[in-house]
C-alpha positions in Angstrom: -24.6 5.1 26.3 -21.8 5.1 23.7 -18.2 3.9 24.2 -15.1 3.6 22.2 -14.7 0.8 19.8 -11.4 -1.0 20.4 -9.8 -2.7 17.4 -6.8 -5.0 17.2 -5.1 -4.4 13.8 -2.9 -7.4 12.8 -0.2 -7.2 10.2 2.1 -10.2 9.8 5.1 -8.2 8.5 6.9 -5.7 10.7 8.9 -4.2 7.8 7.5 -0.8 7.0 5.6 -0.6 3.8 2.3 0.3 2.1 -0.1 -1.6 4.4 1.5 0.0 7.4 1.2 3.5 6.0 -2.4 2.9 5.1 -3.4 1.3 8.4 -1.5 3.9 10.6 -3.1 6.8 8.8 -6.6 5.4 9.1 -6.0 4.5 12.8 -4.8 8.0 13.5 -7.9 9.5 12.0 -10.2 7.0 13.7 -8.8 8.2 17.1 -11.0 11.3 16.6 -14.0 9.1 15.7 -14.3 7.0 18.8 -12.2 4.1 17.6 -9.0 3.1 19.4 -6.6 0.9 17.4 -3.9 -1.4 18.9 -1.4 -3.0 16.6 0.0 -6.5 16.4 2.9 -7.2 14.1 4.7 -10.4 13.1 8.4 -10.2 13.7 11.0 -10.6 10.9 14.6 -9.7 10.5 15.4 -6.4 8.9 14.0 -2.9 9.4 11.0 -2.7 11.8 8.0 -0.4 11.7 9.2 3.2 11.7 6.0 4.8 13.0 4.1 3.9 16.1 0.6 4.7 17.1 -0.5 3.8 20.6 0.0 0.3 21.9 1.8 -2.3 19.7 3.1 -5.9 20.1 5.4 -8.1 18.2 5.0 -11.9 17.9 7.4 -14.2 16.1 6.4 -16.8 13.5 2.9 -15.5 12.8 3.3 -16.2 9.0 3.2 -19.7 7.6 4.1 -18.6 4.1 7.7 -17.4 3.8 9.8 -17.4 0.6 13.0 -17.6 2.6 13.6 -21.1 4.0 9.9 -22.1 3.6 10.2 -25.5 5.2 11.9 -24.1 8.3 9.4 -21.2 8.6 6.4 -23.7 8.3 7.9 -25.8 11.1 8.4 -22.6 13.3 4.9 -21.5 12.5 3.4 -24.8 13.7 5.7 -25.0 16.7 4.7 -21.5 17.9 1.0 -21.7 16.8 -0.5 -22.8 20.2 1.5 -20.2 22.2 0.7 -17.4 19.7 -3.0 -18.2 19.8 -3.0 -18.0 23.6 -0.9 -14.8 23.5 -3.3 -13.1 21.2 -6.3 -14.3 23.2 -4.7 -12.7 26.3 -4.2 -9.4 24.3 -7.9 -9.5 23.3 -9.1 -10.0 26.8 -6.8 -7.7 28.7 -7.4 -4.8 26.3 -11.1 -5.4 25.9 -10.8 -5.7 22.1 -14.2 -5.5 20.3 -13.0 -6.4 16.8 -10.0 -7.9 15.0 -8.9 -6.3 11.7 -6.5 -8.7 9.9 -4.4 -7.5 7.1 -3.8 -10.4 4.6 -5.8 -13.6 4.2 -2.9 -15.8 5.0 -2.6 -14.2 8.4 -4.8 -16.7 10.1 -3.5 -16.9 13.7 -5.3 -13.7 14.9 -8.6 -15.1 13.5 -8.1 -18.4 15.3 -7.5 -16.6 18.5 -10.6 -14.4 17.9 -12.7 -17.6 17.7 -11.7 -18.5 21.3 -13.0 -15.2 22.5 -16.1 -14.8 20.2 -14.5 -11.6 18.8 -15.6 -10.7 15.2 -13.0 -10.5 12.5 -12.7 -8.3 9.4 -10.2 -9.4 6.8 -8.3 -7.1 4.4 -7.8 -9.2 1.3 -4.7 -7.8 -0.3 -3.0 -11.0 -1.0 -2.1 -12.6 -4.4 -2.3 -16.2 -3.5 -0.3 -19.0 -5.0 -2.4 -21.3 -7.1 -2.2 -24.1 -4.6 -3.9 -21.9 -1.9 -6.5 -20.3 -4.0 -9.1 -23.0 -3.4 -8.5 -23.4 0.4 -7.7 -20.0 1.9 -10.6 -17.9 0.6 -13.1 -20.4 1.8 -11.5 -20.5 5.2 -11.5 -16.7 5.4 -15.2 -16.6 4.5 -15.9 -19.0 7.4 -13.7 -17.0 9.9 -14.7 -13.5 9.0 -17.7 -11.2 9.5 -16.6 -9.0 6.6 -13.9 -9.0 4.0 -12.5 -5.8 2.5 -11.0 -5.5 -0.9 -9.7 -2.3 -2.4 -11.3 -2.2 -5.8 -14.4 -3.3 -7.7 -12.3 -5.4 -10.1 -10.5 -7.1 -7.2 -13.9 -7.9 -5.7 -15.1 -9.5 -8.9 -11.9 -11.4 -9.5 -11.6 -12.8 -5.9 -15.2 -13.7 -5.3 -16.1 -15.2 -8.7 -17.8 -18.5 -8.2 -17.8 -18.2 -4.4 -21.2 -16.9 -3.3 -20.3 -17.2 0.4 -17.2 -15.0 -0.1 -19.1 -12.6 -2.3 -21.8 -11.9 0.3 -19.2 -10.8 2.9 -16.9 -8.8 0.6 -17.1 -5.0 0.4 -15.0 -2.4 -1.4 -13.1 0.3 0.6 -10.3 2.0 -1.3 -7.0 3.0 0.2 -6.9 6.5 1.6 -4.5 9.3 1.8 -3.8 12.2 4.2 -3.7 15.1 1.8 -2.3 17.3 4.5 0.8 15.2 4.6 1.0 14.9 0.9 0.7 18.5 0.0 3.0 20.0 -2.7 2.8 23.5 -1.2 4.9 22.2 1.8 8.0 22.0 -0.4 9.5 25.2 -1.8 11.9 25.4 -4.7 14.9 25.6 -2.4 13.8 22.4 -0.6 13.5 20.5 -3.8 16.9 21.7 -5.1 18.5 20.7 -1.8 17.2 17.1 -2.0 18.2 16.8 -5.7 21.7 17.9 -4.8 21.8 15.4 -1.9 21.0 12.7 -4.4 23.8 13.9 -6.7 21.3 15.3 -9.3 21.2 18.5 -11.3 18.4 20.8 -10.2 17.1 21.1 -13.7 17.4 17.7 -15.3 14.1 15.8 -16.1 13.7 13.3 -13.3 11.5 10.2 -13.5 10.9 8.1 -10.4 9.5 4.9 -9.1 8.8 4.0 -5.5 8.3 0.5 -4.1 10.3 -2.2 -2.3 12.5 -4.1 -4.7 10.6 -7.3 -5.5 9.8 -8.7 -8.9 6.0 -7.8 -8.6 6.9 -4.1 -8.7 8.3 -4.5 -12.3 11.4 -2.4 -11.8 13.1 -4.2 -14.6 10.5 -2.7 -17.0 11.2 0.7 -15.5 14.9 0.3 -16.2 14.2 -0.8 -19.7 11.9 2.2 -20.2 14.6 4.4 -18.8 17.0 3.3 -21.5 14.5 4.3 -24.2 13.7 7.6 -22.5 17.4 8.4 -22.1 18.0 7.8 -25.9 15.3 10.3 -26.7 16.1 12.8 -23.9 19.8 12.5 -22.9 19.5 14.9 -19.9 17.0 12.6 -18.2 17.8 11.0 -14.8 16.0 8.3 -12.9 15.4 7.4 -9.2 14.1 4.2 -7.6 13.1 4.5 -4.0 12.6 1.2 -2.2 14.1 -1.4 0.2 16.2 -4.3 -0.9 14.4 -7.4 0.4 16.1 -10.4 1.9 13.3 -12.5 0.4 14.4 -11.5 -3.1 18.2 -11.0 -3.1 18.6 -12.1 -6.7 16.3 -9.4 -7.9 18.6 -6.7 -6.6 21.5 -8.2 -8.5 19.3 -8.5 -11.6 18.5 -4.8 -11.4 22.1 -3.8 -11.0 23.1 -6.0 -14.0 20.4 -4.6 -16.2 21.3 -1.1 -15.2 24.9 -1.6 -16.2 24.0 -3.4 -19.4 21.7 -0.5 -20.3 24.6 2.0 -19.8 22.6 3.7 -17.0 24.8 3.1 -14.0 25.3 6.9 -13.8 21.7 7.8 -14.5 19.6 5.5 -12.2 19.9 6.2 -8.5 18.7 3.5 -6.0 17.9 5.4 -2.8 17.0 2.5 -0.6 14.2 2.8 1.9 13.1 6.3 2.6 10.6 7.7 5.1 10.4 11.1 3.3 8.1 9.9 0.5 6.3 13.3 0.0 9.7 15.0 -0.3 11.0 12.5 -2.8 7.8 12.8 -4.9 8.1 16.6 -4.9 11.4 16.5 -6.9 10.0 14.3 -9.7 8.8 15.4 -13.1 7.0 12.1 -13.7 6.1 9.2 -11.4 6.0 5.7 -12.8 4.3 2.6 -11.4 5.7 -0.3 -13.4 4.1 -3.2 -11.4 3.0 -6.4 -12.9 0.7 -7.3 -9.9 -1.0 -5.0 -7.4 -4.1 -4.6 -5.3 -4.7 -0.9 -4.6 -1.3 0.9 -5.1 -1.7 3.9 -2.7 1.6 5.3 -4.0 -0.5 6.4 -7.0 -2.7 8.5 -4.8 0.4 9.9 -3.1 1.9 11.0 -6.5 -1.5 12.4 -7.6 -1.8 14.4 -4.4 1.7 15.8 -4.9 0.7 16.9 -8.4 3.2 14.7 -10.1 2.2 13.4 -13.5 1.5 9.7 -13.2 2.1 6.8 -15.5 0.8 3.4 -14.3 0.4 -0.1 -15.5 -3.1 -1.4 -15.6 -2.9 -3.6 -12.5 -5.3 -4.2 -9.6 -7.4 -1.1 -8.8 -5.0 1.3 -10.7 -7.6 2.1 -13.3 -10.1 2.9 -10.5 -7.7 5.4 -9.0 -6.4 7.0 -12.1 -8.7 8.2 -15.0 -6.8 7.6 -18.1 -6.1 10.8 -20.1 -7.6 13.0 -17.3 -5.6 12.4 -14.1 -2.8 10.2 -15.5 -1.8 7.7 -18.1 -2.5 4.0 -18.0 -0.5 1.5 -20.0 -0.4 -2.3 -20.3 1.9 -4.2 -17.8 5.2 -5.8 -18.8 5.6 -3.2 -21.6 8.7 -1.0 -21.3 8.0 0.7 -24.7 4.5 1.8 -23.5 6.0 3.2 -20.2 8.6 5.1 -22.1 6.2 6.5 -24.6 3.8 7.7 -21.9 6.7 9.4 -19.9 8.0 11.1 -23.0 4.5 12.3 -23.8 4.5 14.2 -20.5 8.0 15.6 -20.9 7.2 16.9 -24.4 3.6 18.1 -23.8 2.7 21.8 -23.3 3.2 22.7 -19.6 -0.5 24.0 -19.5 -1.8 20.5 -20.5 0.3 18.7 -17.8 -0.7 21.3 -15.2 -4.4 20.8 -15.9 -4.0 17.0 -15.5 -2.1 17.2 -12.2 -4.6 19.7 -10.8 -7.5 17.3 -11.7 -5.6 14.4 -10.1 -5.2 16.4 -6.8 -8.9 17.2 -6.8 -9.8 13.6 -7.4 -7.7 12.4 -4.4 -9.3 15.1 -2.2 -12.9 14.3 -3.2 -12.7 10.5 -3.4 -9.7 9.1 -1.4 -9.0 11.6 1.4 -8.2 9.6 4.5 -11.0 11.1 6.6 -13.6 9.7 4.2 -12.0 6.3 4.1 -11.7 6.2 7.9 -15.4 7.0 8.2 -16.2 4.0 5.9 -14.1 1.8 8.2 -15.9 3.1 11.2 -19.3 2.4 9.8 -18.3 -1.2 8.9 -17.0 -1.7 12.5 -20.2 -0.3 14.0 -22.4 -2.5 11.7 -20.4 -5.6 12.6 -20.8 -4.9 16.3 -24.5 -3.9 15.7 -24.0 -0.6 17.4 -25.3 2.9 17.0 -23.0 6.0 17.0 -19.7 5.5 18.7 -18.2 8.0 21.1 -17.4 11.6 19.8 -18.3 11.1 16.1 -17.3 13.9 13.9 -19.6 15.7 11.5 -17.7 14.2 8.6 -18.6 10.6 9.7 -22.2 11.5 10.5 -22.6 12.6 6.8 -23.2 9.9 4.2 -20.3 9.6 1.9 
């Protein structure tokens, strides 16, 4: 007799971002595959999770690594540690949790609670660890987990090199995307024109955009520097940056404002702040740019590709495994504003037929390789293997097929 698999998905940050979008989309699809997901979030100041799926809980001081007031946050983490472990143990028992899915290898409290209940743990290794933690944390995660998921082959090689115990447990599952939500046919010309006007933009100007919370790893300074070069070559061009100001990096916001003014772009670069309407924002762009200096699997690339927006990305994380250079987008070296600008200008000056062929190929690649249903099926199979089960309740034909 089959029954539903019940998963507790643990994310230490409650501020809505990429991991939340990915995990929520997968959980929603898994509901139709006999997998029920409950969410546990750490609690921080600022905007909280904007979307809710099923049951969710917030616990304070789950994270021991905080950039803001690190000594105080470590003290709070240790002070709350016993109580948080017991609270999570109660959640596991009361909700008959079968498996703990932990996002981020520094999120150790759920894994410790799982030990008290003999509940298996799967870790999502998205973190870029400080040097002082690179020796200790991966070994600890290897000991606590049944499986470790990374989002790219290069990430797997980099993070398991010289650690055979970690390598044996590590598998690759890429980020996924709901192509029904990110569908350019949902946005008519009048919708795109309306949004441009709301942002104070001409309906015809070339528009280049970047989306990502404002922290130094996203490389927005290189985007602004590239914007200055693009503007010199194409005076009508405008630029938009969608992303939240982070309390953990207040100086970065000031640096971006200063650089924008110094570049003479204060009337040309629009900072939208946090937005939930990412598909709509992508729909008005002529080129999307990922200027990051460090990433894991930037799903915003898949979002832009699905929306048939020409993509320029730095060669970071799994970007080169998502984007095929010259076929579905352009890949340039990180920390290189000149290369970003040149790639953007190549799109803006190329024949429309060439760009159209590239974005069509990009959309097809997302549909065939990264559609959320396929990625959810991969998660479900891993869950079932860890629990040593056969088919779970009400499996769909998509997950019965091998992908």
